[in-house]
PAZAPA-449767 format. One record per residue (C-alpha): residue in three letters; residue number from 1; x, y, z. Coordinates in pm, 1 decimal, m for minus. Layout:
# PAZAPA-449767
(node ALA,NUM,(X,Y,Z));
...
END
This chain:
# PAZAPA-449767
(node MET,1,(13381.9,19323.6,23833.8));
(node LEU,2,(13748.2,19412.5,23876.6));
(node SER,3,(13966.6,19175.7,23709.9));
(node ARG,4,(14163.1,19126.2,24035.3));
(node THR,5,(13840.8,19017.2,24203.6));
(node ALA,6,(13753.4,18780.2,23921.2));
(node GLU,7,(14103.5,18630.0,23934.6));
(node ASN,8,(14077.2,18562.9,24319.2));
(node LEU,9,(13744.8,18395.9,24278.5));
(node TYR,10,(13872.9,18181.2,23988.4));
(node TRP,11,(14171.1,18063.0,24168.0));
(node LEU,12,(13992.3,18009.7,24503.2));
(node ALA,13,(13768.4,17765.4,24329.7));
(node ARG,14,(14067.3,17598.6,24155.8));
(node TYR,15,(14261.9,17550.6,24469.4));
(node VAL,16,(13969.7,17398.9,24658.8));
(node GLU,17,(13901.5,17154.2,24365.4));
(node ARG,18,(14265.1,17061.6,24343.7));
(node ALA,19,(14286.4,16985.2,24719.1));
(node GLU,20,(13983.7,16752.1,24700.1));
(node TYR,21,(14136.4,16578.9,24395.5));
(node LEU,22,(14471.3,16518.7,24573.7));
(node ALA,23,(14286.4,16384.4,24884.3));
(node ARG,24,(14094.2,16146.1,24653.7));
(node THR,25,(14417.2,16037.6,24477.1));
(node ILE,26,(14598.1,15964.0,24800.8));
(node ASP,27,(14284.4,15771.1,24932.1));
(node ALA,28,(14252.1,15559.6,24620.9));
(node THR,29,(14629.7,15481.5,24626.9));
(node LEU,30,(14606.3,15379.4,24988.0));
(node ARG,31,(14335.0,15140.9,24895.4));
(node VAL,32,(14539.1,14970.2,24620.7));
(node THR,33,(14854.4,14943.6,24827.4));
(node ALA,34,(14653.5,14769.7,25102.5));
(node LEU,35,(14585.7,14476.9,24866.9));
(node PRO,36,(14812.3,14163.2,24862.8));
(node ALA,37,(15118.1,14199.7,24625.9));
(node ALA,38,(14980.1,13911.6,24419.3));
(node TYR,39,(14685.7,14142.0,24317.2));
(node ILE,40,(14885.3,14454.7,24234.7));
(node GLY,41,(15205.4,14312.8,24098.2));
(node GLN,42,(15536.8,14505.7,24106.2));
(node THR,43,(15409.6,14846.7,24010.3));
(node ASN,44,(15491.0,15143.1,24248.0));
(node GLU,45,(15141.0,15293.4,24307.5));
(node TRP,46,(15296.6,15586.7,24475.8));
(node ASP,47,(15486.3,15675.4,24177.6));
(node SER,48,(15158.8,15672.6,23972.9));
(node ALA,49,(15013.1,15907.6,24234.2));
(node LEU,50,(15293.1,16161.8,24173.0));
(node LEU,51,(15236.7,16124.6,23797.5));
(node THR,52,(14870.8,16171.8,23841.8));
(node ALA,53,(14910.9,16481.9,24045.9));
(node GLY,54,(15163.5,16629.8,23797.6));
(node VAL,55,(15443.6,16663.1,24053.3));
(node SER,56,(15671.6,16362.4,23979.1));
(node ALA,57,(15958.3,16568.5,23854.9));
(node SER,58,(15972.3,16805.4,24150.4));
(node PHE,59,(15934.7,16526.2,24388.6));
(node TYR,60,(16238.1,16348.1,24265.8));
(node ASP,61,(16445.9,16650.9,24278.6));
(node GLY,62,(16446.3,16606.1,24662.6));
(node HIS,63,(16379.1,16228.2,24698.4));
(node ALA,64,(16553.9,15918.3,24575.5));
(node SER,65,(16234.5,15698.8,24570.1));
(node ALA,66,(15856.3,15705.0,24611.8));
(node ASP,67,(15713.9,15535.2,24921.0));
(node GLU,68,(15394.9,15588.3,25123.1));
(node ASN,69,(15549.1,15826.1,25386.1));
(node SER,70,(15732.8,16044.1,25147.4));
(node VAL,71,(15455.8,16078.1,24889.4));
(node VAL,72,(15180.9,16139.2,25141.0));
(node GLU,73,(15399.5,16402.4,25304.8));
(node TYR,74,(15473.6,16566.4,24970.2));
(node LEU,75,(15121.2,16567.2,24834.0));
(node ALA,76,(14940.0,16650.6,25159.3));
(node PHE,77,(15165.4,16860.2,25380.5));
(node SER,78,(15487.1,16978.3,25209.3));
(node THR,79,(15542.3,17348.0,25184.0));
(node ASP,80,(15793.6,17281.6,24902.3));
(node ASN,81,(15511.1,17144.5,24677.4));
(node PRO,82,(15304.9,17436.5,24544.8));
(node SER,83,(15013.8,17203.0,24473.7));
(node SER,84,(15013.8,17015.3,24811.7));
(node ILE,85,(14677.4,17003.7,25001.2));
(node ARG,86,(14828.7,17228.9,25261.8));
(node ASN,87,(14934.7,17497.3,25007.4));
(node CYS,88,(14606.0,17463.9,24821.6));
(node ILE,89,(14403.1,17538.5,25138.6));
(node GLU,90,(14648.5,17816.6,25231.0));
(node ASN,91,(14608.5,17975.4,24898.8));
(node ALA,92,(14242.2,17931.9,24892.9));
(node ARG,93,(14214.2,18122.4,25222.3));
(node LEU,94,(14435.0,18404.7,25103.0));
(node ASN,95,(14224.0,18436.1,24785.1));
(node SER,96,(13902.0,18427.9,24991.8));
(node ARG,97,(14023.3,18702.1,25228.1));
(node SER,98,(14093.0,18926.7,24924.9));
(node VAL,99,(13738.1,18896.4,24807.9));
(node ARG,100,(13565.7,18844.1,25139.6));
(node THR,101,(13275.5,19069.4,25039.0));
(node ALA,102,(13211.1,18872.7,24719.0));
(node LEU,103,(13165.0,18548.9,24919.1));
(node THR,104,(12869.0,18448.6,25127.2));
(node GLY,105,(12913.7,18386.8,25491.9));
(node GLU,106,(12877.2,18007.5,25444.6));
(node MET,107,(13159.4,18000.9,25190.4));
(node TRP,108,(13393.9,18199.0,25401.1));
(node ASP,109,(13317.4,17989.4,25707.7));
(node THR,110,(13394.3,17674.3,25517.0));
(node ILE,111,(13739.6,17792.8,25393.8));
(node ASN,112,(13836.6,17962.5,25715.2));
(node GLY,113,(13737.8,17658.4,25915.1));
(node ALA,114,(13931.1,17438.7,25691.6));
(node TRP,115,(14241.5,17652.9,25730.4));
(node LEU,116,(14205.0,17653.4,26117.8));
(node GLU,117,(14166.5,17269.7,26114.0));
(node LEU,118,(14472.4,17239.1,25898.1));
(node GLN,119,(14678.5,17427.0,26145.0));
(node GLU,120,(14598.2,17172.0,26403.1));
(node VAL,121,(14673.0,16868.2,26173.5));
(node TRP,122,(14991.1,17036.1,26062.7));
(node GLY,123,(15110.9,17081.5,26414.6));
(node LYS,124,(15055.2,16716.9,26536.4));
(node GLY,125,(15061.7,16533.6,26193.2));
(node THR,126,(14896.4,16205.0,26100.3));
(node LYS,127,(15046.1,15923.5,26305.0));
(node ASN,128,(14874.5,15635.6,26135.9));
(node ARG,129,(14649.8,15542.8,25839.0));
(node GLU,130,(14339.0,15587.8,26041.3));
(node GLU,131,(14425.8,15959.1,26120.7));
(node LEU,132,(14534.3,16007.2,25757.0));
(node ALA,133,(14210.3,15862.7,25623.8));
(node LYS,134,(14019.5,16095.7,25864.8));
(node PHE,135,(14212.7,16401.1,25733.7));
(node LEU,136,(14150.1,16303.7,25374.6));
(node ARG,137,(13779.8,16269.9,25435.6));
(node PHE,138,(13784.4,16611.6,25598.0));
(node VAL,139,(13947.3,16775.9,25282.8));
(node GLN,140,(13685.9,16610.0,25055.7));
(node GLU,141,(13400.4,16714.7,25281.0));
(node THR,142,(13540.6,17076.0,25294.3));
(node SER,143,(13537.0,17091.3,24917.0));
(node LEU,144,(13179.2,16950.1,24918.6));
(node ARG,145,(13061.4,17206.1,25164.3));
(node PHE,146,(13230.0,17483.9,24973.0));
(node ASP,147,(13083.9,17386.4,24643.9));
(node GLY,148,(12741.3,17332.4,24791.4));
(node SER,149,(12751.1,17670.0,24959.1));
(node ALA,150,(12844.7,17838.3,24636.6));
(node TYR,151,(12557.3,17661.8,24450.2));
(node ARG,152,(12297.8,17726.7,24721.1));
(node THR,153,(12390.9,18077.3,24839.7));
(node MET,154,(12565.1,18274.9,24560.3));
(node LEU,155,(12378.3,18522.7,24334.9));
(node ARG,156,(12395.4,18403.7,23981.7));
(node ASN,157,(12620.0,18680.0,23856.6));
(node ASP,158,(12974.0,18725.9,23728.6));
(node ALA,159,(13121.8,18631.8,24071.4));
(node TYR,160,(12947.5,18300.2,24056.2));
(node TRP,161,(13040.6,18232.8,23693.5));
(node PHE,162,(13419.0,18311.5,23746.6));
(node SER,163,(13412.0,18076.9,24040.5));
(node ARG,164,(13255.5,17797.0,23833.5));
(node LEU,165,(13512.9,17857.8,23564.2));
(node GLY,166,(13788.6,17774.2,23804.6));
(node VAL,167,(13607.2,17453.3,23928.6));
(node HIS,168,(13543.9,17305.5,23588.6));
(node LEU,169,(13884.5,17388.4,23426.8));
(node GLU,170,(14060.2,17222.0,23727.0));
(node ARG,171,(13824.8,16934.2,23724.2));
(node ALA,172,(13872.1,16864.8,23354.1));
(node ASP,173,(14251.2,16883.7,23387.0));
(node ASN,174,(14245.8,16636.2,23673.2));
(node THR,175,(14024.2,16384.9,23506.1));
(node ALA,176,(14232.8,16404.5,23194.5));
(node ARG,177,(14563.0,16349.8,23375.2));
(node ILE,178,(14445.1,16044.3,23562.4));
(node LEU,179,(14329.9,15892.7,23241.0));
(node ASP,180,(14658.4,15970.1,23079.9));
(node VAL,181,(14865.0,15810.3,23345.2));
(node LYS,182,(14667.1,15491.0,23331.5));
(node TYR,183,(14675.6,15447.1,22949.4));
(node HIS,184,(15026.5,15564.1,22881.5));
(node MET,185,(15241.0,15511.0,23191.5));
(node LEU,186,(15078.8,15308.1,23463.7));
(node LEU,187,(15008.5,14962.6,23328.6));
(node PRO,188,(15335.6,14774.4,23273.4));
(node GLU,189,(15400.3,14634.7,22932.8));
(node GLU,190,(15404.5,14267.4,23043.2));
(node GLU,191,(15052.8,14313.2,23197.5));
(node HIS,192,(14753.8,14242.4,22983.0));
(node VAL,193,(14433.5,14435.6,22980.9));
(node GLY,194,(14172.9,14280.0,23207.3));
(node GLY,195,(14427.3,14118.3,23440.2));
(node PRO,196,(14417.3,14157.8,23821.7));
(node LEU,197,(14651.3,14458.4,23823.1));
(node ASP,198,(14441.2,14623.2,23551.6));
(node PHE,199,(14115.8,14566.7,23739.4));
(node TYR,200,(14237.5,14724.9,24072.4));
(node GLN,201,(14405.0,15023.0,23893.0));
(node TRP,202,(14080.4,15091.6,23708.2));
(node THR,203,(13880.4,15064.9,24033.7));
(node SER,204,(14132.6,15311.0,24183.3));
(node ILE,205,(14083.5,15554.0,23898.5));
(node LEU,206,(13710.9,15541.3,23931.6));
(node ARG,207,(13732.6,15605.0,24309.2));
(node SER,208,(13965.3,15901.2,24244.5));
(node VAL,209,(13690.0,16074.8,24035.7));
(node SER,210,(13403.6,15936.8,24257.2));
(node ALA,211,(13266.5,15737.2,23960.6));
(node LEU,212,(13271.5,15375.3,24070.8));
(node THR,213,(12907.9,15356.0,24153.9));
(node ALA,214,(12808.1,15577.2,23852.3));
(node TYR,215,(12994.4,15330.4,23621.2));
(node HIS,216,(12775.0,15037.1,23742.0));
(node TRP,217,(12466.3,15237.0,23708.8));
(node VAL,218,(12541.5,15343.1,23355.8));
(node TYR,219,(12685.8,15029.0,23207.7));
(node ARG,220,(12584.1,14740.4,23451.5));
(node GLU,221,(12890.9,14546.4,23342.4));
(node THR,222,(13228.6,14454.0,23490.3));
(node LEU,223,(13504.2,14716.0,23457.9));
(node LYS,224,(13611.0,14745.7,23088.2));
(node PRO,225,(13871.3,15002.1,22983.5));
(node TRP,226,(13687.2,15130.2,22680.8));
(node LEU,227,(13359.2,15177.3,22887.5));
(node ILE,228,(13553.9,15360.3,23171.3));
(node ALA,229,(13718.5,15590.0,22908.5));
(node ASP,230,(13376.4,15647.7,22752.9));
(node LEU,231,(13237.3,15743.1,23089.9));
(node LEU,232,(13523.9,15982.0,23187.7));
(node ILE,233,(13551.9,16141.1,22842.6));
(node LEU,234,(13231.6,16151.6,22662.0));
(node ASN,235,(12949.7,16089.7,22911.3));
(node ASP,236,(12817.7,16431.8,22999.5));
(node THR,237,(12588.9,16287.0,23278.6));
(node LEU,238,(12897.9,16232.3,23494.7));
(node PRO,239,(12993.2,16565.9,23654.0));
(node ARG,240,(13370.3,16495.1,23639.4));
(node SER,241,(13367.6,16385.5,23273.0));
(node LEU,242,(13559.6,16603.6,23023.2));
(node ALA,243,(13226.5,16645.8,22822.2));
(node SER,244,(13040.1,16762.4,23126.5));
(node CYS,245,(13311.6,17004.2,23232.5));
(node TYR,246,(13326.1,17164.7,22892.2));
(node GLY,247,(12941.2,17188.4,22882.1));
(node ASN,248,(12958.0,17376.6,23197.2));
(node LEU,249,(13243.7,17591.6,23091.4));
(node VAL,250,(13070.0,17694.3,22770.2));
(node ARG,251,(12752.2,17781.6,22964.3));
(node ASN,252,(12934.0,17990.8,23227.5));
(node LEU,253,(13156.4,18169.7,22964.8));
(node ASP,254,(12843.2,18246.4,22753.9));
(node GLN,255,(12678.2,18392.4,23074.5));
(node ILE,256,(12982.2,18617.4,23129.8));
(node GLY,257,(12973.8,18712.7,22758.9));
(node VAL,258,(12612.0,18814.4,22783.8));
(node ALA,259,(12661.6,19009.9,23111.8));
(node TYR,260,(12961.8,19195.5,22955.0));
(node GLY,261,(12801.2,19253.5,22632.5));
(node ARG,262,(13053.4,19073.9,22404.2));
(node GLN,263,(13184.5,18736.0,22311.3));
(node GLY,264,(13561.6,18680.1,22281.9));
(node PRO,265,(13839.4,18410.7,22220.2));
(node SER,266,(13757.9,18224.7,22542.6));
(node GLN,267,(13406.5,18157.0,22445.0));
(node ARG,268,(13499.9,18052.3,22080.5));
(node HIS,269,(13782.3,17823.9,22220.0));
(node ALA,270,(13557.4,17656.5,22477.5));
(node ARG,271,(13293.3,17592.2,22211.6));
(node GLY,272,(13550.3,17439.6,21981.0));
(node VAL,273,(13670.4,17195.1,22248.8));
(node ARG,274,(13315.8,17108.4,22343.0));
(node ASN,275,(13216.3,17050.3,21977.8));
(node ARG,276,(13503.5,16819.4,21932.4));
(node LEU,277,(13403.1,16611.4,22234.9));
(node GLU,278,(13047.1,16602.2,22108.1));
(node HIS,279,(13144.7,16459.3,21774.6));
(node SER,280,(13404.9,16221.4,21914.2));
(node HIS,281,(13341.3,15844.3,21933.8));
(node MET,282,(13537.2,15595.2,22145.5));
(node ASP,283,(13632.2,15380.8,21841.9));
(node ASP,284,(13786.4,15680.4,21678.3));
(node ILE,285,(13968.1,15784.9,21998.8));
(node PHE,286,(14116.3,15434.5,22058.2));
(node GLN,287,(14215.5,15422.1,21695.9));
(node HIS,288,(14383.0,15772.2,21709.4));
(node GLY,289,(14540.1,15681.9,22045.7));
(node VAL,290,(14399.0,15756.2,22389.7));
(node HIS,291,(14723.6,15913.2,22498.4));
(node GLU,292,(14738.5,16146.2,22198.4));
(node PHE,293,(14370.9,16243.2,22244.5));
(node ILE,294,(14414.4,16321.9,22607.7));
(node GLN,295,(14751.0,16510.0,22559.1));
(node GLU,296,(14570.6,16729.0,22290.8));
(node PHE,297,(14284.7,16778.3,22537.2));
(node ILE,298,(14517.4,16882.9,22822.2));
(node ALA,299,(14690.1,17134.3,22592.3));
(node ASP,300,(14360.3,17273.5,22482.5));
(node ASN,301,(14235.6,17301.9,22848.7));
(node SER,302,(14562.8,17480.0,22951.1));
(node ARG,303,(14518.5,17707.4,22650.1));
(node LEU,304,(14163.2,17794.8,22757.8));
(node GLY,305,(14307.5,17893.8,23104.5));
(node GLU,306,(14549.4,18129.1,22937.7));
(node ILE,307,(14289.0,18287.4,22722.0));
(node VAL,308,(14049.5,18337.9,23009.6));
(node THR,309,(14332.8,18502.4,23199.5));
(node LYS,310,(14422.4,18731.8,22916.8));
(node GLN,311,(14057.4,18819.0,22837.8));
(node TYR,312,(13924.8,18872.9,23190.6));
(node LEU,313,(14184.9,18833.0,23472.1));
(node ILE,314,(14454.5,19089.4,23385.7));
END
């Protein structure tokens, strides 16, 4: 496969995954801010949404404060934010047009249909929370349709494997960032773990990664920070956990290595991260520091993206 084609497939998948994650983040934040102030305290949940999306610095370059209207506009529709839902879908369609013959009809129809729908929403906007919620569900459903179409209709060849690399790299980064915001930045110092604010923020986080029901299935307990961290970091039965993402990354990179007749630095780096996750325990992670552990993981994940790019995409 041409490196240009592989790159387009890789970024197409990343943009679709990122759009879904932003939609989930906005939806979870809307749920928390709808609660009475007595439950959520004085924290600015919209500021936390910006931190989770990794766009806080660029947002405050043009805004004095974070509120619902400005943050939703910036994360969902702004052309000035490279990672907004609008730009993600625009870029996904541009990449899909470049590799139209490598996609199945169902995949193309999903992306092109989402882009057409976006033009209509962009033209009239979302006038209230009900319309916004409908738009956010549409974005999530688009991602699910695209992912399902890829899984059910693509040949298991290098086109599929590069697409999956994009999905799992982006997914791992998103899960790690939302955990880092919670543990290091989101909970005020005067709040104690287990308080009302803590409970609703953890619920919000689990909703952001579609894991609230999974948590109760696995642990059958009330929300506890160490169990949530265990689920999202080490439990490889959860599709959005760091361990699951790296299990998939290792498998897909190995498939590419077999198809191309050689292993390389990306395979070795992914296996190294996967091995560290497999041999980690939550007691050790908490003792070392969750923030430090996640920051190291985010750096390793970003490094893997750079290695994949150098090895296959340029």
